[in-house]
N, C-alpha and C positions, 0 to 999 in steps of 0.2 A: 504494500500500500504506500501511497504518498499523499501529501496534502495538496489539494488543488487550490484554486482561487478562494480567498476568504478562510483558509485553514480547513476546508472541508476535505475529508479523506475520500479517496476513490481507490478502486482496485487497480493494482498494477501487477502484471505478470512478472514474477521474480524467477530467474533461472540462475543456477549455479554452474559455472563453466570453468574449465582449466585456463589459467592465465598463460599468456605467451609473452615473449620478450618485448613485443610492441606495447604491452600494457605498463611497462616500467615507469614511464613518466606520470601516468595518471595515478598509479599507486603511490609514487613518491609525493605527488601533490596532496593526496588524501592524508597521508601520514603527517606531512608538514603543516597542513591546514586544519587539522583536527582540533576542535575546541577543547577536547579532553586534555590537550597539552598546552593550554594557555597558562599564563602566570608563572608560578614557580617551576612548572614542568616544561616550559618552552625550550629550554636549552637542550633537553633530551632529544628533540626531533629537529632542531634548527638546521643541522647539516645532514640529516638522515637521507639516505638514498636507497631505494629498492631498485637494484640493477637487473638488467636482462640476465646476467649470469646467475644471480640469486634465484630468479624465477625458473630458469632452466634446471637448477640443481635441487629444488625442493618442490613439494606439493603445494602450489599456490593456486587458490581457487577464488573466483570472483562471484559475487552476487550482483547480477545485472537486471535492470528493470526495462521498462519501455524505452525504445530507441537506444538500447545498449547503455543506458545510464548506469554508472557505477554506484552501487548502493553499499558495498562493503567487500572485504576480502579477508582471507586468512592464509597463513603460511605454516604448513606442517613440516617439521624436520623429522625424518624417519629414524636417524641414528645419531645420537640418542633421541628417543621420541620426545618432541617438545612442540607446543604451539608457540611458534616464535613471534608471529605477528597476527593481530586481529583488529580490524578497524571497521566501523560502520559509519557511513556518511552522517554528518550532523543532522541533516534533515530527514534521515531515515531511522533515527534511533527511536525506540519504543514501538516499532511497527513489526517486530518479529524477525527482522533480518538477521540479527546476531544469533538467535536461537536456531534459525535455519542453517546458518554457517556452522555452528557447533554440531548440529546433527549430521551435516555432511562430513565434517572433519572426523567425527566418530566413525562413520561408515568407512571412510578412506583408511583410517588407522586400523580398524578391524580387518579390512581386506589385506592390509600389509602385514597382518599377523601380530599387531601390537595389543597388549593388554591394557595399557594406560598411557596417558600423555601428560607430561609435565607442563605447567604454566607458571611463568614468573610474571605476575600481574602488575599492571599499572595500578597503583593503590586505589584510585577511585573506581576501577573496574572490578574489584574483588567481589562485590555484591552480585554482580552479573554472573560471574563464574560459579559462585556458590548456588545461585538460582538455577543453573543448568546442571547441577549435580557434582560439581567439583568439591573436593575436600581439602581443607588447609593442611599442609604438611610441614610448614616452617616459614622462615623469613630469610630472604636473600639480603644481606647487608649492603649498604651503600658502597659504591666503588668510585669515589671522586677521581678525576673531574667529570667523567661521563655521566654517572648517576649519583645524585646527591642525597637520595633518600632510600630507606629500606623498602623492600617490595615483598608482598605476600607470595609465597610459593605454594602452589596447589597441584593436585593430581586429578585428572579426569579419567575415570575407568571407562573403557570402551567395549568390554565384553558383556 
């Protein structure tokens, strides 16, 4: 779904597709422009780049809507199993896109023979991961200068 004129929601067909190297720029724009990384978190993504090589090396999948509009994406690293990136477009949050991406990620992980997937969460996103069945397993300590805050470590079972 998406909001139409006046904030009214309308149905939008959402497809999940494998990313290609050509998607690198729009994924990078989504990461750098995410409101979830404003304020104190801005430095974390200021120079971040999702490169074509990264897309080719990992399970990167997009949620796309009408007219191929990017609604979100995730990146699953298979070894060791980790949900490395997950973003939902600011205007698509709260519409079920994140849950769809997590469901798809679980299916891909299961097909790859994984039993669980580690998530080192952006602190404000921890509640979302808990709501989709993740369980807290610890805390990853800050690692200045790149990461200036502790982050929740979670595990998502896929079996």
